[in-house]
N, C-alpha and C positions, 0 to 999 in steps of 0.2 A: 273887101270883104270884111264887116264888123264881127266882132267875137262877142257872143252874148254871155255875160256871167249867170252861171246857175242854171243854165238851160238844161233841157231834158236828153241831152245827147249821151248815147251810151259810150261806154269807155272802149278804145281799141282794146284788140287781143293782150298787147303789152301792159298798157294802164290795167286791165282786169287782172292780170296776174300780180302786178303792185298791189291793187285794191284788196285781193283775197288773201295776199300775204300779211297786209296790213290789219285785216280784221282776224287773222288767225293768230297774229302775234298779240293783239288787244284781248282775245279771248284767252290766251294762255297766260300771260304777265299781268293784264290788268291797266295797262298803260301803253300809249303810243310808242312805235319804234324809232329809232333815229333813221337817218338816210342809210348809214353804214350798215345798221341791222338788216334794213330793207334790202341793202343791195347784196348782204351776204344769203337772205333767204331767197331770192330770186335769180342770183347768178347774173346780175347786172351791174353796170359801175356805177359808181355813187352820182355821178353827173346825170346817167340815164335816168335814175331812180329819182332825182330832184327834179328833172325837167318833167317826169311823169306823174310826180305828186303835184307839181304846180298845174299841170294840166287837168287833173282830176278836181283840185281845189275850182279850177276855174269852170269846170261842167258841173260842179254842184254836187260831186261824190264825196269828197271831204271838205272840211272846214277848219279854220285856224280858231282855237277857242280863247286865244289872247296874243297880242304881237310880241315878237322877240321873247318867247318864253320858251325854253326845251320841252319837247314832247306835247306841243300845243295841239296837233292835228287830232281831229274827230271824224267819225264817219257819219257823215250826212244824211245818206240814205241806205235801205236795206239791200242787201245783196239779192233778196229776191225779186227786186225790181229789174236786175239783169234778164236781159232778153235772152231766151233759150236759141242756141244756133243749131 
């Protein structure tokens, strides 16, 4: 099974928690959070957050503004696009 980059796949519940925490952090501070900051906000381990962020990038919800730069993640899609459950 191949993975499609930037596909329109909705985030899983845990990915959505990370995505919402990311957006709230950016709204409050004006810049992207680190993996450690997201881990504190969500109560997940840093490794778990790192994996979820990678998955959100692959699904097209986040993107990297520049390679190898701190706080380089940006929101690619509006949270309004999340399906209501």
